[in-house]
N, C-alpha and C positions, 0 to 999 in steps of 0.2 A: 685423906682424901682428898685431890687436888684443889686448888682453889677454888677450880671450875666445874667440882662433880658435880654440880645440885644442875648447877645446866643443863651438863649432858643427862643424869639422871629422869629431866623435867623432859629434855629433848627424847628419851629413846622410849620414857613410857603415853609420849602424847604430842606423836610425830606431826597431828594437824596440826596443833598448839605452837601457837606462837608467846614465848618472853621476851621481858621491857627489861631489860634493865638499869634504874636512873639511878644517876649518883649528883647529888645536889653538892657545890660546893667545893668539888675538885680542888682548887684551888690551897684547899685551907688540908685536903688527905696528902697531901705531898710537901711537909713539913713533919710527919711521921715517918715512921720506922719503915725501910725502903721492904723486907722481909714480914712477909701474907698481910700486905695494906689494899689499898683497894687502887691506889694509882700501881701496882704491879700486879693488880689482877688483869686491869687494861691494857697492860702491856700485851699478855694472853688475846686480842681478844681475834686475835687471826686465825685462830683456835677452837672456840664459839661456836659452836650446833648453828649451821643457813638458819635455822628459825630465833633468833635472839637479835635483836636492836636494842643499843643502847640510848639514853639518853644523857647528859651529860650540862652540869650547868658551874662554873664559875664567875668569881669576879673578871669586868670588863680594863683588858690592858695590864694582866697580872703577869709577872718576871718568869715566874715561875713554869706556871701555863706554856705560855708563846715559846720557851729558852726552847 
């Protein structure tokens, strides 16, 4: 299943409902392997269904996030 498969399945099963993806500490996620990480998933955000919204948190002034 593609990384965004659950979001697509939800959008198809419930087109009248939205979904929210909450990612806490994005700066820490960037320290893990690129393959199948949450940071990699967020690069695919343009392919998310239109009823999906994202909330991201990170430490302020983190070079990994602002670069």
